[in-house]
C-alpha positions as CSV (number, residue, x, y, z in Angstrom):
1,M,-72.3,12.5,30.2
2,S,-74.1,13.7,33.1
3,M,-75.3,10.9,35.3
4,T,-78.3,11.5,37.9
5,F,-80.1,9.1,40.2
6,T,-82.8,10.4,42.9
7,A,-82.8,7.9,45.8
8,R,-85.7,8.7,48.8
9,S,-83.8,6.6,51.3
10,P,-81.1,5.1,52.8
11,D,-81.6,1.8,51.1
12,E,-83.3,3.0,48.3
13,L,-79.2,4.6,47.5
14,R,-77.6,1.6,48.5
15,E,-80.0,-0.5,46.1
16,K,-78.8,2.1,43.0
17,I,-75.1,2.0,44.1
18,E,-75.7,-1.8,44.5
19,R,-76.9,-1.9,40.8
20,L,-73.9,0.8,39.8
21,S,-71.6,-1.9,41.5
22,E,-72.8,-5.0,38.7
23,V,-72.4,-2.7,35.7
24,F,-69.5,-0.5,36.5
25,P,-67.8,-2.5,39.5
26,D,-63.7,-0.7,38.2
27,G,-65.7,2.4,39.2
28,V,-66.9,1.3,42.2
29,K,-64.0,-0.2,43.8
30,Q,-61.9,2.7,42.6
31,A,-64.3,5.2,44.4
32,L,-64.5,3.0,47.5
33,W,-60.7,2.5,47.9
34,E,-60.5,6.3,47.6
35,R,-63.3,7.6,50.0
36,A,-61.5,4.7,52.1
37,S,-58.6,6.2,51.8
38,V,-59.7,9.3,52.8
39,I,-61.8,8.5,55.7
40,M,-58.3,6.1,57.2
41,N,-56.0,10.0,56.3
42,E,-58.8,11.1,58.9
43,S,-58.7,8.9,61.8
44,K,-54.9,8.8,61.8
45,E,-55.1,12.8,62.8
46,Q,-57.3,11.2,65.8
47,V,-55.8,8.2,66.8
48,P,-53.9,8.5,70.5
49,V,-50.3,8.4,69.9
50,D,-48.0,7.2,72.5
51,T,-45.6,5.5,70.7
52,G,-46.5,5.9,67.8
53,Y,-47.2,2.1,66.6
54,L,-50.9,1.9,66.7
55,R,-50.8,5.0,64.3
56,S,-48.8,2.8,61.8
57,T,-50.6,0.2,61.5
58,G,-53.7,2.0,60.0
59,Y,-54.5,0.0,56.7
60,V,-57.0,0.4,53.6
61,G,-56.9,-3.4,51.7
62,E,-57.7,-3.7,48.3
63,P,-61.5,-3.8,47.2
64,F,-63.0,-7.1,47.1
65,D,-66.2,-9.0,45.9
66,E,-68.4,-10.3,48.2
67,G,-71.9,-11.5,46.6
68,T,-73.1,-9.7,44.8
69,R,-71.6,-6.4,46.7
70,I,-67.9,-5.0,46.9
71,A,-66.8,-4.5,50.0
72,I,-63.1,-3.2,51.2
73,E,-61.9,-3.3,55.4
74,L,-59.8,-0.5,57.3
75,G,-58.8,-0.7,60.0
76,Y,-55.8,-0.7,62.2
77,Y,-53.4,-4.4,62.7
78,A,-52.8,-2.8,66.7
79,N,-53.8,-6.1,68.9
80,Y,-54.8,-2.9,71.7
81,A,-56.5,-1.1,68.6
82,A,-60.2,-1.7,69.8
83,P,-59.9,-0.8,73.4
84,V,-58.2,2.4,72.8
85,H,-60.9,3.0,69.9
86,D,-64.3,1.5,72.1
87,I,-63.1,3.3,75.4
88,D,-64.3,6.4,76.2
89,R,-60.7,7.9,78.1
90,P,-58.9,11.4,77.9
91,H,-56.3,11.3,75.4
92,Y,-52.4,13.9,75.5
93,V,-53.1,13.5,71.3
94,G,-56.6,11.8,69.7
95,K,-59.1,10.6,71.1
96,S,-61.8,7.3,71.0
97,H,-63.8,6.7,68.4
98,F,-61.0,7.4,66.5
99,L,-62.5,5.6,63.3
100,S,-66.1,5.1,63.7
101,D,-66.3,9.1,64.2
102,P,-64.2,9.9,60.6
103,M,-66.0,6.5,58.9
104,E,-69.3,8.4,60.3
105,Y,-69.0,11.8,58.4
106,L,-66.9,11.1,55.9
107,G,-68.4,8.0,54.2
108,P,-71.9,9.9,52.9
109,G,-69.6,11.2,50.5
110,L,-68.8,7.7,48.8
111,A,-72.2,7.8,46.8
112,Q,-71.2,11.4,44.6
113,E,-67.3,9.9,44.5
114,I,-68.9,6.9,42.8
115,V,-70.8,8.7,39.8
116,E,-68.1,10.7,39.3
117,R,-65.5,7.7,38.7
118,I,-68.4,6.1,36.2
119,E,-68.7,9.5,34.6
120,E,-65.0,9.4,34.4
121,M,-64.7,5.9,32.8
122,L,-68.1,6.8,30.4
123,G,-65.9,9.8,29.3
124,G,-68.0,12.4,31.5
125,D,-66.0,16.0,32.9
């Protein structure tokens, strides 16, 4: 079984994903967690390293229901993570925007992962 849907705008895509999350919440949660893990792994490759502590505090939480949406939290526990991320300055290892950049270029693949997870749940190839 194969699923196809078309979205003409980001808002329309968001609406379709929200509808899928109502019917197949487990598939959406699995895909969301998998995509967030890929983003975090890439982020850890980009995070500035001095002692290694900041990199070690990266995390991906479990997906959770937030009203009619399914959400997930990912980030860094280090109390200095936000300024290191946001302030543009040179680093010997890594760079600023180490989480937002991977989210920007890896996030769009989420819709395809959701469809693939749901196809697997339905017995698709």
